[in-house]
N, C-alpha and C positions, 0 to 999 in steps of 0.2 A: 659467685653463686653461694646462696645461703641454704642451710638446712634448718627446717622448722620441725620441732618435735611436739607432739601432743601427748602428755603423760597423765594417765589416770592414777588414782591411788593404788591400783593393782598393777600398774606398769603397762597398761594397754593403750592402744590408740595412736601408734606412731605413724606420722605421715611426712612425706618429703615434698617440698616445693621446688620444682626445677625451674629452669629458665623459661621465659614466656614462649609458648608455642603458637604459631599461626596456623590457620586452616590451610593455607597454601602448602605448608610443610607436611601436613597430614594427608591431604588429598592429591595435590599436584594437578597439572593441566589436564592430563588424560583422565584423572579421576573426576574432575568437574564435568568433562564431556559425558562420561558414563552416567553421572548423576542426572544430567539434563535429559539424556536419552531415556533412561529408565523412568524418570519422573513423567515424561511425556507419555510413555507407554502405559504406565499405571493410571495416569489421569484420563487417558482415552478409554481404558478398560472399565474404570470405576467412575466415570464421569457422572452418571446418574446418582450414585450413592454420595459422591462429594456434594453435588448440588442439593440433594435431599438434606444432608447434614447442615449446610449453610442456611437453607431455608428455615430449618428448625431453630437454628441459633438466632435468626432474625425475628421470626414470628412467634416462637414458643418461649415464653418467659422462663419455663422450667429448664430450658437448655441454653439460656443466654450466656452461661459461663463457657460454652464451647469455644468461643473465640479466643480465650486466653490459654486454653489447653495446649494447642500447638506451639504457642509462644513459650510456655513453660518447658515443653519437650526440647525445643531448640536451645533454651537456656541451660537445661541439664547437660546437653551435649557440649555446649561451650565451656561449662564448668569442668567437664571431664576430658577436655581436649588433650591434656598432657598424657592421661592414661591411654587415650586413643593413639597418640603418637608413639608411645612405648609399645603398644600392642602390635601395631603393624598389621599387614595383611598376609595371610598364609593360606595354603590350599592343602587340605587333607580330607579325611572321610566325613568330617563334620559339614564341609561345604555341600556334599551330596545330600545330607539331611535337609539342608536349606532348599535344595532343588526339589526334593520330594514335597516339602511344605508348600512350595509355590504351586506345584502341579495339583496337590490336594485342595488347596484353597481356591484355585480356579475351577476345579471340578465342583466344589461346594457352591461357588458363585453360579455356575451353570445350572446345577440342580435346584438352587433356590429360585431361579427364573422359571424352570419347568422340570419336574412336575410339582414341586412344593409351592411355588408361587408365594414366597415369603420374602419380605424385605430385610429383616434384621440379620439373617445369616449372611447376606451379601456384605453387610458392614463388617461382620467378623472375618469374612473372607478377605476383605481389603486389609485388615490389620494383619492377618496371617501372611498374606502375600508380601507385605512390606517387611515383616520379620524374616521371612524366608529369603527374600532378595538380599537383605543385608548379610545373613548368614552364608548364603551361597557365594556372594561376591567378596566378602571380607574375612570370613572364617570365625572360629570359635572365640579367639581372644578378643576380637572386636565386639562380638555379640555379648560377651560378658560385661562390657562397658555400656553398651547401647540398649540392652534389653528393656530396662525400665523406661527410658525416654520413648521407646516405641510403644510399649504396652500402656503407657500413661495416656495415649490417645484414646483409649477405651472410654475415658470419662467424658469425651466429647461426642460419643455416639449415642443418639437418642434411642431409648428402648421402646418397643411397641406400646401403644396407648393402653391396651388391655393389661399388659404386664405392669405398666406404671400404676394403673388403678388398683391392681391386686397388691402391689407393694405398699401403696399408700393407705390401704384400708385399715390394716392393723394399727399403725401409728395414729390414724384418725380416731379409732375406737379408744386407744389409750388416752389420747388427749381429751376426749369427751369425758372419760371416767375420772381423770385427774381434776378436770374443771368442776365436775359435780361435787367432788370431795371438798374443794375449796369454797365453791358457792354455797354449799350446805352449811358452812360455818357462819354465814350471815344470818342474824336474827330474822325471823318471819319468812325465811326463804325455804321453799319446798322445791326440790329439783331432783330429777332422775335422768339417767342416760339410756337412750334406746338406740343402740348401735352408734352411729355418728350424729344422732340428733339429741340435743340437750333440751329437755322439756321442764319448765318450771312455773312456779306461781309465787308472786311477790307483791305484797301490799295491794291485794285485790285484783291484780292483773296477771294474766298468763303470758308466757313467751315461749318461743321455739328458736333455738339457735343451732344451725347446722355447721358441723366441722367439715368444710369443703376440702377437695383435693389439694388446693393451694395451701391449706392449713396443716397438711400432713408433715411439713418440714422436709420433704424429699429434696426440694431445690437446695435448701441450706445444707442438707446432709451430703448430697453429691458434691457440691462445691467445696464444702469443708473437708470431706474425705480426700478429695483431690489435693487440697492444700496440705493436709496432714501427710500424705504420701510424699509430696514435694519437699516439705521441710525435713522429713525423716531421711529422704534420699540425700539431701544436700548437707545434712549435719554430720560431723565426725564424732559419732557416738558408738557405744557398743550396740551389737545387734538387738539385744533385748530392750534397750532404750528406744530404738526406732520402732519396734513392734508396739511398745506402750504408746508412743506418740500417735501411731496410726489408729490403733484400737480405740484410744480415748476420744477420737473425733466423733464416734457414733453416739456414746452416751451424752456427750456435750451437745451435739445437734438435737438429740431427743429432748434433753432438758430445756434448751432454749425454745424449742417449739412448744413444749408443754407450758412454759412461762408465757409465751405469746398468746396461746389459746386462752389461758386463765385470765390474763389481763384483758383480752378482748371481751370475754364473758362478763367480767366485772364492769367494764365500761358500758357494755350493752345494757346491762340490767340497772346499774346505779346511776348512769349519766344519760346516755342517749344511744339508740340503735344505730346512729350514723357512724359510730366508731367501729362497727363490725363490717364495714364495706368501704369501697373507694380508696381515696388517698390516705385516709387515716389508717386503714387496715394495712396497706402496703408499707407505710412509714414505720409502723410498729414492727413489721417483719424485718425491715432494714436495721432497726435499732437492736435487734438480736445479734447482728454480726459482731459489733464490738464486745458484747457480752461473751460470745463464743470465743473470740480471740483472747479476751482477758483470761478466761478459764484455761485455755490452751497454754497461754503464757505462764500461768501459775504452775501447771504440770511440768512444763519445760524447766521452770526455775527449780522445782523440787528435784528433778533429775540432774540438774547442774550441780546441786550440792552433793549428789552421789558420785558424779563423774565430773571432775574439774580439769580444764585444760590449762596447761602452763607452757608458754612459748619460750624456747631457749634458742638463742642464735649463737652460732660458733663458726669460725672460719673453716673452710675446707682445706685440708693439707694437700699440698701438691706432691 
């Protein structure tokens, strides 16, 4: 067995790589049976919510990233299986907290059906139930390892349409205002922003360009935020580095969206209105992804210069 050390300039970041651990060692035959039974019960209770999420992933482009979120969660668990093996399962008063969470989440589920008649709290109840079940069955030491893979599933839960519209309104207004500033630099261009509508006059012709919900960047922001959380969780960095990686995803997503709207406006006015809709518009949005990844890579590279990992291998003394 080898010991791997990660040493920062300040002497932080030590980690140990132990022998490969299999899931059979962690869970065992009885554990697999419990997982299947509990999974069937949760699936039966929240079947409507699970079907609702999958339908959104299939039919709503804003939530098409939902399919990869559970895959990421499972990958997180797989990467932390050695910590799970060392944590083991224990029973103390923390387990009863998990049971209370399960009861409260089921009550939330029932109240959401009647009298609230709201769908989104039922999705939150599903997440709370899963968290509570793991805490009740496995204990505090296991939940310390699994809390983020569980809560990461939140990124796959579609928010209500009216909330989504409210969240996208301000970014749409910002995008229209930025576009007006850039378009106003073009000679003979007169342009103003009226909310999410860009109104202009150029070379004797007037035009109106609407910054639609799809142009708010929310899809890119949600997907990129999820990716930022994933990379911060998997990287062996100081805590403040991880916070920077997560927080940086928001301005990067906004910048890429502003760039997309500005380019769309320029193409619409100077070339042809066809670039503001259909496949051209979708392709331009996809081209923003590598730009966002590059900016994120630059930030990670800067942090690497602050925190440098050095691997040292040495034999273990018997």
